[in-house]
C-alpha positions in Angstrom: 0.0 0.0 0.0 1.3 3.5 -0.9 0.9 6.3 1.6 0.9 10.0 0.9 2.7 10.6 4.2 5.0 7.5 4.8 6.9 6.7 8.0 10.3 6.9 6.4 11.9 8.0 3.1 15.4 7.7 1.7 18.1 10.2 2.7 20.5 9.2 -0.1 21.5 11.1 -3.2 24.2 10.4 -5.8 27.0 10.7 -3.2 25.8 7.5 -1.6 25.5 5.6 -4.8 29.0 6.8 -5.8 30.3 5.6 -2.5 28.8 2.2 -3.0 30.3 2.0 -6.5 33.8 2.8 -5.1 33.5 -0.1 -2.7 32.4 -2.4 -5.5 35.3 -1.3 -7.6 37.8 -1.8 -4.7 36.7 -5.4 -4.2 36.9 -4.9 -0.4 33.4 -5.9 0.8 34.0 -7.0 4.4 34.8 -4.6 7.2 37.7 -2.4 6.3 39.1 1.1 6.0 35.7 2.7 5.2 34.2 1.3 8.4 37.1 2.5 10.4 37.0 6.0 8.9 33.2 6.2 9.6 33.8 5.2 13.2 36.3 8.1 13.7 33.9 10.6 12.1 30.9 9.4 14.1 32.9 9.6 17.3 34.0 13.1 16.4 30.4 14.2 15.7 29.4 12.9 19.1 32.4 14.3 21.0 33.2 10.8 22.1 36.6 9.1 22.3 35.7 5.8 20.7 33.1 4.4 18.4 32.5 0.8 17.2 30.3 0.0 14.2 28.3 -3.2 14.1 25.6 -4.6 11.8 22.5 -3.2 13.6 21.3 -1.2 16.5 20.1 -4.5 18.1 23.7 -5.8 17.9 24.9 -2.6 19.4 22.7 -3.2 22.5 23.9 -6.8 22.7 27.6 -5.8 22.7 27.0 -3.0 25.2 25.5 -5.4 27.7 28.1 -8.1 27.0 31.0 -5.8 27.4 30.0 -5.1 31.0 30.3 -8.8 31.8 33.9 -8.9 30.7 35.1 -5.6 32.2 37.8 -5.9 34.8 36.7 -2.7 36.4 34.8 -3.6 39.6 32.6 -0.5 39.3 31.3 -1.7 35.9 31.5 -5.5 35.9 28.1 -7.3 36.0 27.2 -10.8 36.8 24.0 -12.9 36.2 21.2 -12.0 38.6 22.2 -8.3 38.9 19.3 -6.0 38.7 18.8 -3.7 35.7 16.0 -1.0 35.5 14.4 -0.4 32.1 11.5 1.7 30.9 8.4 -0.4 30.1 8.1 1.2 26.6 10.9 0.4 24.2 11.9 -2.0 21.4 12.4 -5.7 21.9 16.2 -5.7 21.6 16.5 -3.2 24.4 15.4 -6.1 26.6 16.7 -9.3 25.0 20.4 -8.9 25.7 19.6 -8.2 29.4 17.7 -11.5 29.5 20.3 -13.4 27.5 23.0 -12.4 30.0 20.9 -13.4 33.0 20.1 -10.0 34.5 17.1 -9.4 36.6 14.9 -7.0 34.6 12.8 -4.4 36.5 10.2 -2.6 34.4 9.4 1.0 35.3 6.6 3.2 34.0 7.1 6.0 31.5 6.0 9.6 31.6 2.9 10.1 29.5 4.2 13.3 28.0 7.9 12.7 27.4 7.5 9.0 26.8 10.8 8.4 28.6 11.3 7.3 32.2 8.8 8.4 34.8 11.6 9.8 36.9 9.8 9.6 40.2 9.0 5.9 39.5 12.6 5.3 38.5 13.8 6.8 41.8 11.4 4.5 43.8 12.5 1.5 41.8 16.2 1.8 42.7 17.3 -0.6 45.4 20.6 -1.8 46.9 20.4 -4.6 44.3 20.3 -2.3 41.3 23.5 -2.4 39.3 22.5 -1.1 35.9 20.0 1.5 34.5 19.4 1.3 30.8 17.9 4.6 29.7 16.0 4.7 26.4 15.7 8.0 24.5 12.4 7.4 22.8 11.5 8.8 19.3 14.3 11.3 19.4 13.7 12.7 22.9 16.6 12.6 25.3 16.1 11.8 29.0 16.6 14.3 31.8 20.1 13.1 32.6 20.6 15.6 35.4 17.8 13.9 37.3 19.0 10.4 36.4 22.5 11.2 37.6 21.1 12.6 40.8 19.1 9.4 41.4 22.2 7.3 40.9 24.3 9.6 43.1 27.2 7.7 44.6 25.5 4.3 44.3 27.3 1.6 42.4 25.0 1.8 39.4 26.1 1.9 35.8 24.2 3.9 33.2 24.0 2.9 29.6 21.8 4.4 26.8 19.7 2.9 24.1 19.9 5.9 21.7 18.9 4.0 18.6 16.0 6.4 17.9 17.6 9.6 19.0 20.8 10.3 17.0 21.5 14.0 17.0 19.4 14.7 20.2 21.0 16.8 22.8 20.6 17.5 26.5 22.2 20.8 27.7 24.4 20.8 24.6 25.7 17.2 25.0 24.8 14.5 22.6 22.4 11.9 23.7 24.1 8.5 23.9 27.1 10.0 25.6 25.8 10.3 29.1 26.2 6.7 30.1 29.4 4.6 29.9 28.2 3.4 26.5 25.4 4.4 24.1 23.9 2.6 21.1 22.8 4.0 17.8 21.0 2.6 14.8 21.6 3.5 11.1 18.7 1.4 9.7 16.8 2.7 6.7 14.1 4.5 8.8 16.5 6.2 11.2 18.2 9.6 11.1 21.0 8.3 8.9 20.9 5.1 6.8 23.7 2.7 6.0 21.2 0.1 4.9 21.6 -2.0 8.1 23.9 -0.8 10.8 24.5 0.2 14.4 27.2 1.9 16.5 28.4 2.1 20.1 30.1 5.1 21.6 32.2 5.1 24.7 34.9 7.2 26.4 36.2 4.1 28.3 39.3 2.5 26.6 38.8 -0.9 28.2 35.2 -1.1 27.1 36.3 0.0 23.6 38.8 -2.9 23.4 36.3 -5.4 24.7 33.8 -4.2 22.1 36.4 -4.6 19.3 37.0 -8.2 20.4 33.4 -9.1 20.9 32.4 -7.7 17.5 34.5 -10.2 15.7 34.6 -13.7 17.2 36.2 -12.7 20.5 39.6 -12.8 18.8 42.6 -10.5 19.3 43.1 -9.6 15.6 41.5 -6.2 15.7 43.0 -5.2 19.1 45.9 -2.8 19.4 49.2 -4.4 20.5 48.8 -3.2 24.0 45.2 -3.6 25.1 42.9 -4.1 28.1 41.7 -7.5 27.0 44.8 -9.7 26.6 47.5 -7.3 27.7 50.2 -7.4 25.0 49.7 -9.1 21.6 52.4 -11.0 19.8 54.1 -9.3 16.8 53.5 -12.5 14.8 50.2 -12.0 12.8 50.0 -15.7 12.1 49.8 -16.5 15.9 47.3 -13.7 16.4 45.1 -14.8 13.4 42.9 -17.2 15.4 43.6 -16.3 19.0 40.3 -16.2 20.9 40.1 -14.5 24.3 36.4 -13.7 24.7 33.2 -15.5 23.8 32.3 -13.1 21.1 30.0 -12.9 18.0 30.3 -12.0 14.4 28.3 -8.7 14.1 30.7 -6.9 11.8 29.3 -4.4 9.4 29.9 -4.4 5.6 32.4 -2.1 4.1 29.5 -0.7 2.0 27.8 0.4 5.2 30.9 2.3 6.4 31.2 4.0 3.0 27.5 5.0 3.2 28.1 6.3 6.8 30.9 8.6 5.7 28.5 10.3 3.3 25.5 10.3 5.6 27.4 11.8 8.6 28.1 14.9 6.4 24.4 15.4 6.0 23.4 14.6 9.6 23.3 18.2 11.0 21.0 19.4 8.2 18.9 16.2 8.4 18.3 16.9 12.1 17.7 20.6 11.6 15.0 19.9 9.1 13.3 17.5 11.4 13.4 20.1 14.1 11.7 22.7 11.8 8.9 20.2 11.2 8.6 19.6 14.9 8.3 23.3 15.6 5.4 23.5 13.2 3.8 20.5 14.9 4.2 22.1 18.3 2.6 25.3 17.1 -0.6 23.6 15.7 -1.0 20.7 18.1 0.2 21.9 21.5 -3.3 22.5 22.8 -5.2 19.9 20.8 -8.3 18.9 22.8 -8.0 15.2 22.2 -4.4 14.4 21.5 -1.1 14.8 23.3 2.2 15.3 21.4 5.5 14.4 22.9 6.9 16.9 25.4 10.5 17.8 24.4 13.3 17.3 26.9 16.4 19.2 25.9 16.7 19.3 22.1 14.9 16.3 20.5 16.0 15.0 17.1 12.3 14.1 16.5 12.5 10.6 15.1 8.7 10.7 14.5 5.6 12.4 15.9 3.7 10.5 18.7 0.0 11.1 19.0 -1.5 9.9 22.3 -5.2 10.2 23.1 -5.7 12.3 26.2 -7.0 10.3 29.2 -10.8 10.8 29.6 -11.7 11.8 26.1 -14.1 9.8 24.0 -11.8 9.4 21.0 -10.6 5.8 20.4 -7.3 4.7 18.8 -9.2 2.7 16.2 -11.1 5.9 15.2 -7.9 7.9 15.2 -6.1 5.3 13.1 -8.9 5.2 10.6 -8.9 8.9 10.2 -5.1 9.1 9.8 -5.1 6.3 7.2 -7.9 8.0 5.3 -5.7 11.2 5.2 -2.9 9.1 3.8 -0.7 8.6 6.9 1.3 5.5 7.4 1.0 4.8 11.2 2.7 2.5 13.7 2.3 1.8 17.5 4.6 3.7 19.7 7.6 1.4 19.5 6.4 -1.9 21.1 3.9 -0.3 23.5 4.0 -1.8 27.1 6.6 -4.4 26.5 6.0 -6.0 29.9 2.7 -7.5 28.6 4.3 -9.3 25.7 4.3 -13.1 25.7 8.0 -13.3 25.5 8.4 -11.8 29.0 7.5 -15.2 30.4 11.1 -16.3 29.6 12.6 -13.3 31.5 13.6 -13.0 35.1 11.7 -9.9 35.6 9.4 -7.8 37.8 7.3 -4.7 37.6 8.1 -1.8 39.9 4.9 -0.1 41.0 2.3 0.1 38.3 2.6 0.7 34.5 -0.4 3.0 34.2 1.1 5.3 31.5 2.8 2.5 29.6 -0.6 0.8 29.4 -2.3 4.0 28.2 0.4 4.3 25.5 -0.2 0.7 24.6 -3.9 1.2 24.0 -4.1 4.9 23.0 -0.8 5.8 21.4 0.6 5.8 17.8 3.1 7.7 15.8 3.5 9.1 12.3 6.6 9.9 10.3 8.9 12.9 10.4 11.3 13.6 7.6 14.4 15.5 6.5 12.4 17.9 4.3 9.4 20.1 5.0 6.2 18.3 5.7 4.0 21.4 6.2 1.1 19.8 4.4 1.2 16.8 6.7 1.3 18.9 9.8 -1.6 20.9 8.5 -3.6 17.7 8.1 -2.8 16.6 11.7 -4.2 19.8 13.0 -7.7 18.7 11.9 -7.8 15.2 13.5 
């Protein structure tokens, strides 16, 4: 089905196709110099020391969690059974690595307006068993990291960020994804930049960077510097280091084509985000006081992945009616991420609990949806939304 107002559209032009052709001509298709160059440029954009590219944002989350199990830093290292707090509204692969590494998952409600952590609920959820908070910056909106850092205080709790939907967002001038010890990003087609498939992890911690490099490719030493925090010192003999395995890793390497695409896309990222913010400003002007629908309340400077529409509690409008109206106007529509994830059948496999009640997550699950935002003006679409 073709939609007048789709959820996502391509951000490529001839530069990306030329970059692909250069990789084809080179004959170097597996991870190579283009990937490494993109990692440097991406880290520079974020103001981070290190960046590791992988094959998806989901893999980025997996490696972030895994790295904490192999850190030698006692302030970071996790073990099975440790408690991790997560918002109840996010994507499936926010949660799966936490389960796969044996963590105790504690679901916390979200704020009905920001769609991020209900910060009072988060504060109540923290116990002396909590070792990790995974903050999710939803639909482009950064969390209030001042409040989260205040909640953590001097407790032995590590903060990481799932920033897959919020590349380019800022809180007090600092890039979202750089407030925790690691942050994940996605460069899938529908996200702020596209490398076909792709994901990235940023960190300022050198040890975690080295662990991520090893975990990304089989857990071997080949991609580590001579002196590193995983195996100490490598041999100078490349033959001996070819198949030396030191961590139980994966193969989640990106393609060289994805790195080449990333180099072109990162050049455009500031303007891509700026245009999305212009569209959001129009939306805020026309929808801020809508009698039946709430739009997302911005924290800091959102990069506006999409536009959430949540039916106000107590009004007679139903989501089915809203969905039908939007479809009739030509909008492609999706639920807000995965809704209240704690009610999904897969959770029966988790070691998990719910902190308090998930009132707002449940309201989002039954009464929320989102439509697309883009890197070009969508004034007509915003005007249509005003009349819903």
